C-alpha positions as CSV (number, residue, x, y, z in Angstrom):
1,Q,-26.0,19.6,-78.3
2,V,-26.2,16.8,-75.8
3,Q,-25.5,13.1,-76.4
4,L,-27.2,10.6,-74.1
5,V,-25.9,7.0,-73.9
6,E,-27.9,4.3,-72.1
7,S,-26.3,1.1,-70.8
8,G,-27.1,-1.7,-68.4
9,G,-29.8,-3.5,-70.2
10,G,-29.8,-7.3,-70.6
11,L,-31.5,-10.6,-70.0
12,V,-32.8,-11.3,-66.5
13,K,-35.0,-13.8,-64.8
14,A,-38.3,-12.6,-63.3
15,G,-37.7,-11.3,-59.8
16,G,-34.3,-10.1,-60.6
17,S,-32.7,-6.7,-60.8
18,L,-31.0,-4.4,-63.3
19,R,-29.6,-0.9,-63.1
20,L,-29.7,1.2,-66.2
21,S,-27.5,4.2,-66.7
22,C,-27.9,7.3,-68.9
23,A,-24.7,9.1,-69.4
24,A,-24.8,12.7,-70.7
25,S,-22.1,14.5,-72.7
26,R,-22.5,17.6,-70.6
27,S,-23.8,18.8,-67.2
28,I,-27.2,17.4,-66.4
29,L,-27.8,20.4,-64.1
30,G,-28.8,22.1,-67.4
31,A,-31.8,19.9,-67.6
32,S,-35.1,20.9,-66.2
33,A,-36.0,17.2,-66.0
34,M,-34.8,13.8,-67.1
35,E,-37.0,10.8,-67.9
36,W,-36.9,7.1,-68.6
37,H,-39.3,5.8,-71.1
38,R,-39.8,2.3,-72.5
39,Q,-41.3,0.7,-75.6
40,A,-42.4,-2.9,-75.7
41,P,-42.7,-4.7,-79.0
42,G,-45.9,-3.7,-80.7
43,K,-46.7,-1.0,-78.1
44,Q,-46.4,2.7,-77.8
45,R,-43.6,4.3,-75.9
46,E,-44.6,5.0,-72.3
47,L,-43.2,7.1,-69.5
48,V,-41.6,5.1,-66.7
49,A,-40.1,7.7,-64.4
50,V,-39.1,11.4,-64.1
51,I,-36.6,13.2,-62.0
52,T,-36.8,17.0,-61.9
53,W,-33.9,19.5,-61.7
54,G,-34.8,19.7,-58.0
55,G,-34.5,15.9,-57.6
56,I,-38.2,15.2,-57.3
57,A,-39.0,11.7,-58.7
58,T,-42.3,10.4,-60.0
59,Y,-43.2,7.0,-61.4
60,A,-45.7,5.2,-63.6
61,D,-48.1,3.1,-61.5
62,A,-46.8,0.0,-63.2
63,V,-43.3,0.4,-61.7
64,K,-44.0,2.3,-58.5
65,D,-42.3,0.6,-55.5
66,R,-40.1,-1.5,-57.8
67,F,-38.1,1.1,-59.8
68,T,-36.0,4.0,-58.5
69,I,-34.8,6.9,-60.6
70,S,-31.7,8.8,-59.4
71,R,-28.9,10.9,-60.7
72,D,-25.3,11.7,-60.0
73,V,-24.6,15.2,-61.1
74,S,-20.8,14.8,-60.6
75,K,-20.9,12.0,-63.2
76,N,-23.6,13.6,-65.5
77,T,-25.4,10.3,-65.2
78,M,-29.0,9.3,-64.5
79,Y,-29.9,5.8,-63.3
80,L,-32.9,3.5,-63.1
81,E,-32.7,0.8,-60.5
82,M,-35.2,-1.9,-61.4
83,N,-36.1,-4.5,-58.8
84,N,-38.5,-7.4,-58.8
85,L,-38.6,-7.4,-62.6
86,K,-41.5,-8.9,-64.4
87,P,-41.9,-10.3,-67.9
88,E,-44.1,-7.3,-68.7
89,D,-41.1,-5.0,-68.0
90,T,-39.5,-6.3,-71.2
91,A,-38.9,-3.4,-73.5
92,D,-36.4,-1.0,-75.0
93,Y,-35.6,1.6,-72.4
94,Y,-34.8,5.2,-73.4
95,C,-33.7,8.2,-71.5
96,N,-34.2,11.8,-72.3
97,A,-33.2,15.2,-71.0
98,A,-35.1,18.4,-71.3
99,M,-32.4,21.0,-71.5
100,K,-33.1,24.5,-70.6
101,V,-30.6,26.4,-72.7
102,P,-31.4,26.1,-75.5
103,P,-34.8,24.5,-74.8
104,R,-34.7,21.1,-76.4
105,V,-35.3,17.5,-75.5
106,Y,-32.6,15.0,-76.3
107,W,-33.0,11.2,-76.5
108,G,-30.6,8.3,-76.1
109,Q,-30.5,5.4,-78.4
110,G,-32.0,2.9,-76.0
111,T,-31.0,-0.2,-74.2
112,Q,-32.9,-3.5,-74.3
113,V,-34.3,-5.2,-71.2
114,T,-35.7,-8.8,-71.5
115,V,-37.3,-10.4,-68.5
116,F,-38.0,-14.2,-68.7
117,S,-40.1,-16.3,-66.4
């Protein structure tokens, strides 16, 4: 079992920055990949960024060059650095971890990000 806890969301003016954290209850080296997703009101959840076990990061086109996914394995924590935020980035942000043993995907409870213009 793995618990994931997101934090760092909040209210920010357009153009501003936030850093989200996703703290895991056990070693994230056991994950084949970790992801950030978001869900805006009335919309489907969408993938924002992925970081693989090997540290390879990929991003949705909408956030490329503005968001950075990273991790600190010593703290069992993944991050999402969000810069130049736009009102369309407003959403609940969720992290997940695809654990290898046993193979299962765990989700956090989400953290809300609101960007106002």
